[in-house]
ChimeraX commands (.cxc) that place a marker at each C-alpha (Angstrom):
marker #1 position 0.00,0.00,0.00 radius 0.5
marker #1 position 1.19,3.50,-0.84 radius 0.5
marker #1 position 1.34,6.13,1.93 radius 0.5
marker #1 position -0.41,9.35,0.95 radius 0.5
marker #1 position -1.81,12.56,2.41 radius 0.5
marker #1 position -4.91,14.50,1.43 radius 0.5
marker #1 position -7.00,17.40,2.66 radius 0.5
marker #1 position -10.49,16.55,3.89 radius 0.5
marker #1 position -13.24,19.05,4.61 radius 0.5
marker #1 position -15.57,18.09,7.45 radius 0.5
marker #1 position -18.18,20.77,7.84 radius 0.5
marker #1 position -16.30,24.06,7.58 radius 0.5
marker #1 position -13.06,22.64,8.93 radius 0.5
marker #1 position -10.01,21.55,6.94 radius 0.5
marker #1 position -8.36,18.33,8.16 radius 0.5
marker #1 position -5.25,16.48,7.03 radius 0.5
marker #1 position -5.63,12.76,6.47 radius 0.5
marker #1 position -2.65,10.43,6.37 radius 0.5
marker #1 position -3.64,7.16,4.74 radius 0.5
marker #1 position -2.48,4.10,2.89 radius 0.5
marker #1 position -3.93,3.33,-0.54 radius 0.5
marker #1 position -4.03,0.16,-2.59 radius 0.5
marker #1 position -5.43,0.49,-6.12 radius 0.5
marker #1 position -6.74,-3.07,-6.16 radius 0.5
marker #1 position -6.49,-5.36,-9.17 radius 0.5
marker #1 position -8.77,-6.07,-12.14 radius 0.5
marker #1 position -8.92,-9.82,-11.60 radius 0.5
marker #1 position -8.89,-12.44,-14.33 radius 0.5
marker #1 position -11.86,-14.40,-15.69 radius 0.5
marker #1 position -9.86,-17.27,-17.20 radius 0.5
marker #1 position -6.13,-17.92,-17.33 radius 0.5
marker #1 position -4.40,-18.63,-20.67 radius 0.5
marker #1 position -4.27,-22.35,-19.95 radius 0.5
marker #1 position -8.05,-22.46,-19.36 radius 0.5
marker #1 position -7.92,-22.60,-15.57 radius 0.5
marker #1 position -10.38,-20.37,-13.75 radius 0.5
marker #1 position -9.12,-16.94,-12.85 radius 0.5
marker #1 position -9.69,-14.86,-9.73 radius 0.5
marker #1 position -12.09,-12.11,-8.74 radius 0.5
marker #1 position -11.13,-8.43,-8.85 radius 0.5
marker #1 position -9.91,-6.68,-5.72 radius 0.5
marker #1 position -11.46,-3.24,-5.16 radius 0.5
marker #1 position -9.30,-0.24,-4.26 radius 0.5
marker #1 position -8.74,0.15,-0.52 radius 0.5
marker #1 position -7.96,3.04,1.81 radius 0.5
marker #1 position -6.89,2.85,5.43 radius 0.5
marker #1 position -6.83,6.19,7.24 radius 0.5
marker #1 position -3.97,6.26,9.73 radius 0.5
marker #1 position -4.77,9.67,11.20 radius 0.5
marker #1 position -7.10,12.60,10.68 radius 0.5
marker #1 position -5.80,15.79,12.30 radius 0.5
marker #1 position -6.07,19.56,12.13 radius 0.5
marker #1 position -4.21,22.44,13.65 radius 0.5
marker #1 position -6.47,24.25,16.10 radius 0.5
marker #1 position -6.57,28.07,16.35 radius 0.5
marker #1 position -4.43,27.89,19.49 radius 0.5
marker #1 position -1.69,25.99,17.65 radius 0.5
marker #1 position -2.53,22.55,19.08 radius 0.5
marker #1 position -3.81,19.49,17.27 radius 0.5
marker #1 position -7.21,17.81,17.16 radius 0.5
marker #1 position -7.43,14.13,16.34 radius 0.5
marker #1 position -10.61,12.38,15.15 radius 0.5
marker #1 position -11.57,8.90,16.30 radius 0.5
marker #1 position -15.34,9.00,15.60 radius 0.5
marker #1 position -16.19,6.12,13.21 radius 0.5
marker #1 position -18.69,8.08,11.10 radius 0.5
marker #1 position -16.25,10.94,10.50 radius 0.5
marker #1 position -13.44,8.49,9.72 radius 0.5
marker #1 position -15.72,6.78,7.18 radius 0.5
marker #1 position -16.32,10.15,5.48 radius 0.5
marker #1 position -12.60,10.77,5.45 radius 0.5
marker #1 position -11.89,7.32,3.97 radius 0.5
marker #1 position -14.30,7.97,1.10 radius 0.5
marker #1 position -12.78,11.40,0.44 radius 0.5
marker #1 position -9.26,9.92,0.49 radius 0.5
marker #1 position -10.30,7.07,-1.81 radius 0.5
marker #1 position -11.80,9.54,-4.29 radius 0.5
marker #1 position -8.65,11.71,-4.14 radius 0.5
marker #1 position -6.32,8.71,-4.62 radius 0.5
marker #1 position -8.28,7.37,-7.59 radius 0.5
marker #1 position -8.34,10.82,-9.19 radius 0.5
marker #1 position -4.58,11.21,-8.63 radius 0.5
marker #1 position -3.92,7.81,-10.25 radius 0.5
marker #1 position -6.05,8.77,-13.26 radius 0.5
marker #1 position -4.25,12.12,-13.56 radius 0.5
marker #1 position -0.87,10.36,-13.34 radius 0.5
marker #1 position -1.86,7.90,-16.11 radius 0.5
marker #1 position -3.02,10.71,-18.39 radius 0.5
marker #1 position 0.16,12.69,-17.75 radius 0.5
marker #1 position 2.31,9.64,-18.45 radius 0.5
marker #1 position 0.43,8.82,-21.67 radius 0.5
marker #1 position 0.58,12.39,-22.90 radius 0.5
marker #1 position 4.32,12.64,-22.17 radius 0.5
marker #1 position 4.96,9.51,-24.27 radius 0.5
marker #1 position 2.70,10.41,-27.18 radius 0.5
marker #1 position 3.46,14.03,-27.98 radius 0.5
marker #1 position 3.36,15.12,-31.58 radius 0.5
marker #1 position 6.26,17.41,-32.37 radius 0.5
marker link #1:1,2 radius 0.2
marker link #1:2,3 radius 0.2
marker link #1:3,4 radius 0.2
marker link #1:4,5 radius 0.2
marker link #1:5,6 radius 0.2
marker link #1:6,7 radius 0.2
marker link #1:7,8 radius 0.2
marker link #1:8,9 radius 0.2
marker link #1:9,10 radius 0.2
marker link #1:10,11 radius 0.2
marker link #1:11,12 radius 0.2
marker link #1:12,13 radius 0.2
marker link #1:13,14 radius 0.2
marker link #1:14,15 radius 0.2
marker link #1:15,16 radius 0.2
marker link #1:16,17 radius 0.2
marker link #1:17,18 radius 0.2
marker link #1:18,19 radius 0.2
marker link #1:19,20 radius 0.2
marker link #1:20,21 radius 0.2
marker link #1:21,22 radius 0.2
marker link #1:22,23 radius 0.2
marker link #1:23,24 radius 0.2
marker link #1:24,25 radius 0.2
marker link #1:25,26 radius 0.2
marker link #1:26,27 radius 0.2
marker link #1:27,28 radius 0.2
marker link #1:28,29 radius 0.2
marker link #1:29,30 radius 0.2
marker link #1:30,31 radius 0.2
marker link #1:31,32 radius 0.2
marker link #1:32,33 radius 0.2
marker link #1:33,34 radius 0.2
marker link #1:34,35 radius 0.2
marker link #1:35,36 radius 0.2
marker link #1:36,37 radius 0.2
marker link #1:37,38 radius 0.2
marker link #1:38,39 radius 0.2
marker link #1:39,40 radius 0.2
marker link #1:40,41 radius 0.2
marker link #1:41,42 radius 0.2
marker link #1:42,43 radius 0.2
marker link #1:43,44 radius 0.2
marker link #1:44,45 radius 0.2
marker link #1:45,46 radius 0.2
marker link #1:46,47 radius 0.2
marker link #1:47,48 radius 0.2
marker link #1:48,49 radius 0.2
marker link #1:49,50 radius 0.2
marker link #1:50,51 radius 0.2
marker link #1:51,52 radius 0.2
marker link #1:52,53 radius 0.2
marker link #1:53,54 radius 0.2
marker link #1:54,55 radius 0.2
marker link #1:55,56 radius 0.2
marker link #1:56,57 radius 0.2
marker link #1:57,58 radius 0.2
marker link #1:58,59 radius 0.2
marker link #1:59,60 radius 0.2
marker link #1:60,61 radius 0.2
marker link #1:61,62 radius 0.2
marker link #1:62,63 radius 0.2
marker link #1:63,64 radius 0.2
marker link #1:64,65 radius 0.2
marker link #1:65,66 radius 0.2
marker link #1:66,67 radius 0.2
marker link #1:67,68 radius 0.2
marker link #1:68,69 radius 0.2
marker link #1:69,70 radius 0.2
marker link #1:70,71 radius 0.2
marker link #1:71,72 radius 0.2
marker link #1:72,73 radius 0.2
marker link #1:73,74 radius 0.2
marker link #1:74,75 radius 0.2
marker link #1:75,76 radius 0.2
marker link #1:76,77 radius 0.2
marker link #1:77,78 radius 0.2
marker link #1:78,79 radius 0.2
marker link #1:79,80 radius 0.2
marker link #1:80,81 radius 0.2
marker link #1:81,82 radius 0.2
marker link #1:82,83 radius 0.2
marker link #1:83,84 radius 0.2
marker link #1:84,85 radius 0.2
marker link #1:85,86 radius 0.2
marker link #1:86,87 radius 0.2
marker link #1:87,88 radius 0.2
marker link #1:88,89 radius 0.2
marker link #1:89,90 radius 0.2
marker link #1:90,91 radius 0.2
marker link #1:91,92 radius 0.2
marker link #1:92,93 radius 0.2
marker link #1:93,94 radius 0.2
marker link #1:94,95 radius 0.2
marker link #1:95,96 radius 0.2
marker link #1:96,97 radius 0.2
marker link #1:97,98 radius 0.2
view
């Protein structure tokens, strides 16, 4: 799993999420030799911490399951978007017409 960081907005507050991301795998219906394949694995996110700097300069840490679930979905969306952007950038850098 890749370690990443993203910004998450919960209400009006900006939080920093540190998480691990695995893009999953597409699976395989049938192998070349005819043997059955395997099911796909969906992308996964595991939020390690969700923190913010408070106005007094301290830190707040979230442990509430519902808020962590919102943060996981936001991090998953951000990671998938980043992967898509990286693929497009890579493709465009290799296929430039000059």
